[in-house]
Phi, psi and omega in degrees: 000128183279164181300319179299322179292317178299319180299317179299316179295318181297315180296319178297321178295317178297317179297320178296319179295318178296320177298319178296317178297317178299318179296320177296314179295322178295321182293335178255010173079020180255009181216141359282154181271131177298144184299329180294333177283343179270351183305319180299341183260013180298134180083006179292125177251177186295325181294317178294318179298318178297321178295320178296316179296319178297320177296318177296320178298318179298312179299317181297321178297316179295321179295319178297319178296319177297319179297316177299320178295318178295319178296319178296316179295320179297317178297317179296321179295316179298321177295318179297320182275347180073023182239043181275083176275101183275348181293315182211069180288134177273123183290129179287158176294160183298320181292317180292326178294318179292323179295317179295319179298316179297321180294317180295317180297320181296325183264358185261016180292318184243119182283356181282348180101352182296318180292342181260006181077020179250128179233150180273139176269138178061020178068017182247130185294342180277352181250080182268138176231142175270133179265000000 
């Protein structure tokens, strides 16, 4: 199969994909876009568009990492509190999750319990006292 034939097939495939995307956007009411909303993008070329997409990809990657960190912290908090109800966990608000994460990080420097105000009585780990 020669390059011109492959190019024709590729362009037809791209056009079909764009048609599917337009149909999806139309079904959720996001298409067609009024021309006045497109004004900020006047003069946009492919290089600028690629840079914008790369920036969005970068932001999305960081947000996913933050979400994973929050989920890990939430799991650790539930383990610490002994309330890891996996059947129907109620998701904490973003602010309370970040506050709890900050609190756990602040107190998780020393695993001996000193940073959490917990000290062992008689030097035995089974005799915990809160100070």
